[in-house]
C-alpha positions as CSV (number, residue, x, y, z in Angstrom):
1,M,1.4,5.4,-15.4
2,F,3.8,5.4,-12.4
3,Y,3.9,1.6,-12.3
4,E,4.6,0.3,-15.9
5,F,8.1,0.1,-15.0
6,G,7.8,-1.8,-11.8
7,L,9.9,-0.6,-9.2
8,T,12.6,0.5,-11.6
9,E,11.9,4.1,-11.2
10,V,12.5,4.0,-7.4
11,Q,16.2,4.3,-6.3
12,S,17.9,1.8,-4.1
13,E,18.2,4.3,-1.6
14,D,14.5,4.9,-1.1
15,L,14.2,1.0,-1.1
16,K,16.7,0.8,1.5
17,T,14.9,3.8,3.7
18,L,11.7,1.7,3.4
19,L,13.5,-1.8,4.5
20,R,15.0,0.0,7.3
21,Y,11.8,1.4,8.6
22,L,10.1,-2.0,7.9
23,H,12.8,-3.9,10.1
24,R,12.5,-1.6,13.2
25,D,8.4,-1.9,13.1
26,E,8.2,1.7,12.6
27,M,5.8,1.8,9.4
28,R,2.2,0.1,9.3
29,F,1.1,-2.0,6.8
30,P,-0.5,-1.8,4.4
31,L,1.0,0.9,2.6
32,T,-0.5,4.4,2.0
33,P,0.8,7.7,0.4
34,A,0.3,9.2,4.0
35,E,2.8,6.6,5.4
36,L,5.4,6.8,3.0
37,A,5.5,10.5,3.3
38,R,6.0,10.1,7.2
39,F,9.2,8.5,6.1
40,G,10.0,11.2,3.3
41,L,9.4,8.9,0.6
42,Q,6.4,10.9,-0.9
43,H,8.3,11.3,-4.0
44,A,8.4,7.7,-4.9
45,A,4.9,6.8,-3.5
46,P,3.4,6.5,-6.8
47,S,5.9,3.5,-8.3
48,I,6.2,2.1,-4.6
49,L,2.2,1.9,-4.3
50,G,1.8,0.7,-8.0
51,H,3.1,-2.4,-6.8
52,L,3.3,-2.8,-3.0
53,R,0.0,-1.4,-2.1
54,N,-2.3,-3.9,0.0
55,L,0.4,-6.0,0.7
56,E,1.5,-7.0,4.1
57,K,4.5,-6.6,6.1
58,E,6.3,-10.3,4.9
59,A,5.3,-9.4,1.2
60,V,7.0,-5.9,1.1
61,R,9.8,-7.1,2.9
62,A,10.0,-10.0,0.2
63,V,9.9,-7.7,-3.0
64,V,12.3,-5.1,-1.3
65,V,15.2,-7.6,-0.8
66,A,14.3,-9.3,-3.9
67,V,14.9,-6.1,-5.7
68,L,18.0,-4.7,-3.7
69,A,19.5,-8.2,-4.4
70,E,18.9,-8.1,-7.9
71,R,20.2,-4.8,-8.6
72,L,23.5,-5.5,-6.2
73,E,23.8,-9.0,-8.6
74,G,23.6,-6.7,-11.5
75,K,26.1,-4.7,-10.3
76,G,28.7,-7.3,-9.8
77,G,28.3,-7.2,-6.1
78,G,26.3,-10.5,-5.4
79,K,27.9,-13.9,-4.6
80,P,27.1,-16.6,-7.1
81,V,24.7,-19.3,-5.8
82,A,26.3,-23.1,-5.7
83,S,24.1,-25.6,-7.5
């Protein structure tokens, strides 16, 4: 199944594309395969929809931002959080 690996199968550039159109209010929610295809993300639709289907805009934003931040942190690019 496509969703067994979470969003790890989705390239960061594809997540950034999704986030870009989300911020511009150009994308409709909840997400569908047709909506992702409108923005050239049809190749990533199974993995994206496996986790983000039926979520509203703010929930999708929270997940995508968290995934991108975690990837940035994993590359040593994130700033440590002061405790």
